[in-house]
N, C-alpha and C positions, 0 to 999 in steps of 0.2 A: 580579621578572622580569614582561614582558609577551610574550605570544606574538606575535613579530614576525620578519621576517627577521633584522635585527640581532640580536635575542635569541638566534636560533639559533647565531650565530657564536660564542657561548660554549658550546661542545660539552659541556665539563665539567659544566657547571650541570645539563643535562638528563641527561646520562648517570648522574651521581651519584643522581639522583632516578627512576633506572629508565625513562626515555623511549626509546622507539625513534625515532631520527632518519633522516631520508631518507639513503639511500646513494647518490644522485646529485647532480650540480651542477645546484643550483636555477637559477641565472642562466642557464645553457646551455639546460636545459628550457624555461624560459620565452620564451628568445630563439628557439628552434626553434619553439615553438607559436605565436608571434606570426607568423612569416613562412609557416609551413607548417601551419596547424591541422588536425588530423585528426578530432577529436571535439567537437561542440558539444552540451552538456546544457541543456535547458529544465526548470527545477524545481530549487530550491537547497535543498530540506529535507533532513530528517536522513537518510532512506534514501538519498539520494544520496551523502552524506559518508560514512555508515558502510560503504556497500557498493561504489557504482561508482568513487568516488573513491579507496578503498582498493585496489580490483581494479587500477586504473591506476597507483597508487604500487608496488604489488608488481611489475608490469610493468618500470616504470622501476628499481627497485631491482635487479632481475635482468637489466637491459640488454636486455631485450626490447622496449622502445619507446624513443622519443626525445623524444617530445612528450607534453605533459600535455591536461588537459581545460579548456575554457573552459566556464563556467557562466553562464547567464542566467536571471533571475527575471521572470516576467510577471504574478504575482497580488500580491505582498506585498513591495514594493521594500526594506522595513525590514530583511529578512533579509539582503539584501545589504549596505545602509547600517550596519547595527549588528553584524552576524555575522562578515562576510567582510571587508570593506575596512579597518576600524581593525586588523586583525590580518595584514594583507598575504596575505590570501586562504588562510593557513594555518588548520589546525584540528587537533583532538587527537581521536583515535578511542579512547575507552575501552571496549576489548573485555572484556565480563564473562562470565567462565567459570562453568560450573556448579559446579566445586571450590572457588569463592569466591576463586579469584585473578582477577587481570585483567592486562591490557596496556594501555600508555599509548603510542599511536603519533602521531607528529607527521605530519600529511598535508601535502605541498606539491605534490600532482599537479595542483591547481586553479591555474591560471597567470592567470586572469582572471575577475572577476566583474562582470556587467552586468545592468541592467534594461531590459526592452523599451521602456518609455516613453522613457528618458531617452538610451538607448544605440542606439536602432535604426539609425541609420546604420553604426555601428561592426558590428551583428549583419550588417547586409546585405553588408558587406566581407567578413566570415567565411563568410557563406552562398555568395557568389560564388566563394571559393577554390577551385581544382580539387583541392586536396589534401585537402579536406574529405571524410570517409568515412561520418561518422554525424551524424545529430541525434537523439538521444535524449531521452526525456520521462519524467519522474515529475511528473506535474500532477494526480494523483488522478483518479477516474473521473468526477468531476463536470466537470473541466476539459474533457471530451470533449463535453459537452453544448452544443449550439448553440440548442436548443429547449426551451420548457417543456413540461409534460405534455399541454397542450393543443394542441401541434404549432406553436405560435408562436415565431418567433425572439426570443431575448433581446434587448433593447433595444441592447445593444453590438453585437451581431452585426447586427441589421437596419440600425444606422447604419452598419457598416462596409461592408456590401453595397451599400449605397446611394452612399457617399461614395468609395469605392476603395481602392487600395493604399498611398496616400501615408502615412497615419498611423492605421493600424487600432487600435481600443480592445480588442477582444477576443482572448483567447489564440490561438484558432486563426486569427483574421484576422492576427494577427503571424506565425504560423508560415507561412501560405499567402504573404503578402506575401515572406518570406525565399525560400521556393521560386521565386516569381515572380522575383525577383532573380536566382537562380542560373540560372534558365533564359535570362533575358535575356544573361547574361554568358557563355554557352557551353554550357549544359544538360548539365554535367558530371553522370554518374550519382551517386546518393546512396541510403543507407539511412535511413528513418526509423524508429526503433526505440522503440515504446512498452514502457516497463519498469514500467508501473503493475500493480498486483495485480488484474487482472481477467482473465476469460476471454476469448480471442480478440482480446486488446488490440491486435494488429496490423491485423485486420480491421475494429475499431471506429475506429481512427486513419485508416486508409484512406478509410473511408465518410465520416466526417466532414470530412476534407481535400477530398475529392472534391466532397461536397456545397457546400462553401463556394466551390470554385473555379468549380463549374458557376454558382454564384449570380453570381459576378463576370463570368463569360462573358455571362450573360443580361442583366446590367446594362451590358455594353460596357467594362468595366475592364480584361479580359485577354483575349487571343485564343483561340480553340479549339486552336491547336497547343500552347499552354502546358497546357491541360486534358489533351490527348492525350500529353503527355510524362509528366504524373503518372500516366497510366493505363497507361503502358508498362512494359517489364521494365527501364528505366533508373532507375526510382524503385521501391524495394522498401519493405514494410511488414512486417518480419519479426514472426512471433509471439514471445512470450517467457513464460516463467514465473518469477517473481523470489518469493523467500521469505527474508525475514530479520526478527526482531521488533526493532523500532527504536523503543523509546517516546520520549516527550519528554524532553529534557535534564532529569536528576534532580537536585535541590539537594545530595543526599548526594554525588554525584559532584563537583559544584562545590566543596564543602567539602573533598574530598580533594585537588582540584587546587590550592586555597587553602593548603592546609597545606604543598604543595610549594613555597609562595612566589608562585606565580601571581596576577597582578593582574588586575582587571576581566574575570573568569572567569564570573561569575554569569549563570545563565539569564535569559531575558526573555521576555515575551509581547508582541507586536506589537499594534498598534491593530486589525489584522484576525484577531487571537487566533491567530497562529502562534506556536508554542513554538520558540526557537531560542537558541543560544548558540555560543560560539567552539569548543565541543566537542560531541562527540555519543557517547551511550552506547548500546551494542547488544550482542545476544548474539554468542556465537562462531561457531555455526552459520549457515550460508547456503547458499542454492541459487540458481542462475541458469542456466536452460536457453532457448536462443536457436535460432531456425531460421536456418539458415546460409545467409543470401541477402544478400549484400553486393555490389553492382554495382560499386563504386569500391573494393573491400576493406575490410580491418578490422583492429583491433588483433587480437594473438595472445592473447586473453583466455583461450583453453583452457590456456595456461600459468599461468593465476591460478586454475584450478578451475571456469571455466564450461564448460558442456555444450554443444556445437554440435550439431544434429542436423537432422532434418526436420520439417515442420509437423505432421503427424500425430502424432509422438513428442511433440513441445511441448504439442500439444493433449491427450494421454493424462496426461502429467506435471500438467499444470494440473488437469484433472478429478479425478487421484488426490488432489492437495492440497486443493483446493477442496469437493469433494464426500464426502471421507472422511477424510484423514489428518492435517489440521490445522484447517481452517475451521471445519468443524462442531462440533469440540471447543472451540474457542475460543469460538463463540457460545453454547453449552451453559454454559460456565463464566461468561461474561458475563452472561446473564439470571439464573442461580441465584446468582452472586455478588453482584448487586444485592439480589436477594431475602433472601439470608442475611447481609447487612451486610459484605460483604467490600470491601476497597479495593486488593487486590491479587492477581494470579492466582496468583504462588507460594504465597501463604498458602492459597488454596483447595486447591492441590494438597496440603495437609496434612489435609484434611477428607475423611474416609473415605467419606461419602456422595457428594460430589462427584468424587472419585476413580473411584468405581464407574460414576457417570454418565459420565465422560469415557472410560473404558475400554469402556463398553458401546456407546455411540455409535460409537466408532472401529473396536474389535476386533470385537464381537459383531454389529453391524448394519451396518457399513460395509465392513469388509474383505471379507467374503463375495461382495459384488457388484462390487468395485473392479476397473477395468481396470489390468493391470500394464503399466506403459509400457516396462519392459525396462531402462532406464538406471539407474532409482532404484527399489528394492525397497520396496513399499507397507509391509510389515510393519516392515521395519527404519526407516522415516519415522515411523511412529507410535511405535514404541518409544523413538526420540529424542525426539519430542514430549512424550510422556507421561512418560518417566523423566529426561531431562535438560533439554529447553527450558523447558517450562512450570513446573516446580519450582525453576527457577533463581532464587535469593533475589536476585541482583544485578540481574534484569531488573524494574525499577519499573513493570510496565504494570498497568492497572487495568481490571476489568470495566466500569467505566463507560464508559471510551473505546471499548472493543470493542464495546459495545452500540449504539454510534452507528448510525443507518440499518438497524437489525436488519431492518425490513419489506423492505428492498431486497436482503437476504442469504438469507432464509429459502427462497426457491425454489430457488436454487442450491446452497445448503449442505445442504439436506435433502430438496427435491423429486426430485431426480436420484437419490438412493439410495432414495426411497420408490418411485418408478416401475420402478427396477430390481428390486425385490423382486415387482413383478408386480401384478395387479389385486386380489389380496386381500393386503393389508399388514397384518392384524389380529394377526400374531405379533410384530410390532415393538412394543417397550415404550419403549426410551430415547428414540427420537425424538419419539414421540407426547408422552413427558414433557417434553421440550424445548419442544414446540409449546404445551403446556399451560402450561408455565411462562411462556412469552412474554404469554400472555393474562393470567396473573395478575400479571406484570410492568407491565402497562398500567395498572393500578389504581393504580401509583405509591405502593404500602403495603408495607413489608418484612414478613418473617416474624414480627417482633416487634410489629406494628402501626404502626410509625413511618413517617412519609411521607419520601418520597425523589423526586427530581426525574429524571423518565425522560430518557434521552439524546436528543440531536436525531435527528430522524427525519422525512423528508417526510411519511410518511402516519401519523403518531403521533396527530395530533388526529382523523382520520378513524378509526383503528382504536379509539381510546378512546371515540369517540363510540357505538360499537356496543356498548360495555361500560357505558355511564354509569349504569345501574341495578343493576350488580353491586356487592355489598357483603361484605365479610368477615363470615361468620357466617350468610349466606344461602344458599340453592341456587338461587336465581334467576340465570341466566346471561344475561339481556339478550338482545341480538341476535347472540349468539355464532355461530349457524348461518350467518348472512350473511358473518360473518367468516372463519369456517373454509372457507366454500365459495369463497373468493376465490382463484383459480388464479394471478393476478397475484402474489399475496404468498407462496403456498406452493408454487407450481409445479403444483399440481392441486387439484382440489376434493377435500378430503380425505374427504368422505362417499362419492365415488366408489370409495375403494379401502378401505373400512370404517374408517377412522381417526377420522373426524369425531365419531362417538359415544364413541370411547374417549378423545379429547381432551377431550371433555365431562366424561366421569367423573373423569379426573385433575383437571381444574379444579374439579369440585365437592369433591373431597377437600382440594384445597389452599385452599379458602375455608371450611372448617369452623371456622377460628378461629386465634388466634396459635399459631405453632408447627406449623400443618398443613402448611406447604411441606416441612419437613423430614421430618414425620412420613410424608408421601406418598412422598418419596424412598426411606425406609426400608422402607415397604410393598412397592413395586414393584422395588427393586433390592436384594433382603436380602443379606447377606452369605455 
């Protein structure tokens, strides 16, 4: 059996194998979405299907919605060509539970899949439709960058600013041309909703869109009235906090589905190194908090568990998660998982030293200074992270994946908490252990003396260069002082709060020889 609409007509086949089928009339929903689209999503990756598409599926099942979601991809067309269209835009959400059970849910809420380069005219038609309420995005934080670190526009962006609105090449250029079409066709209000996992995401999206639009105004491609519309209350950029662990499609899940008799189900890696499949595997727990600012209306997502609130509360929830209750713990496990030879997060949660580290980062050093957002309880959130989410053996997530771009994460995930503890943070132990662990990680040698490849990171070579003379078995720390003084990386000059010397000491301990990383954890985080 292949996952297609015709295949779904054989309901008995799927039900006998434990699949949850859509409870709505799929052709009716697709026809309604074609004529009165309400939700366009940009970014066809795994988090979209595991979370957002499933939210709309639940609304459709409950008769709380009549239309689905149209998805478009602007970075990697192969995702659409190989994981959506051959399966009639259906997918299987394999929900992996901590009790080792799972759900297999057929998602049909995606009614149309498009690519920006090939289907821009169709996307313009959708964007111009007055019924459209939302354009949401999961394009990763990198997707919002239109300049390099030196402040120069990326080549595709520079070309777009010069050539105009006809056929943009950049992601943001395509988004802004869709908005320009909407303005030209009546300027109906719209919400642009970033659902990427980054702080102040709505603000960052607004700033990028407006910078691009101002660039087009300056080159004469759009009038000032269009930019004024973008800056008005008729176009909103709600802030959101999204949280759901959604690893790459796992081969063991593909084997499980193949055992049910499904064909052409294997995951694939595209030429652009996206990992996709006609299924998505993800944890059961999920959180989505959205600033309730939708000038053209919105889906009733609160009926599917989404929290709608004000901007200040969204910010507090995001701060709680990113600086205390999840992300710092994740990064600590990523760094030490690589050093101690682990290839899965759930296996790390069976390691008593790493569990003590995770708990110390979250409970002992983070929780006392966290801001309680009111709608989610910080201690309950950490309890779920440490006791349910990270130990889940069905979540095939790796420390190597999470260690990607660590230099870009440390300032937010640890700098905020260090600052909250005050000008003298020398009483902290777990956080400086994580920072020392990252310095040790930069050597690319694990605790057994075995070389490993550090995960991609835009400042990796630069940081490694400061430690180029540092070796296992030596007390020489190279230019580590320059590294630990870098407030862009750590959010603060660590020497200004009394932690620079402490991190140096922990790093010296970890360099003593093979096994010294674990011994250092045991020494400073005793049972």
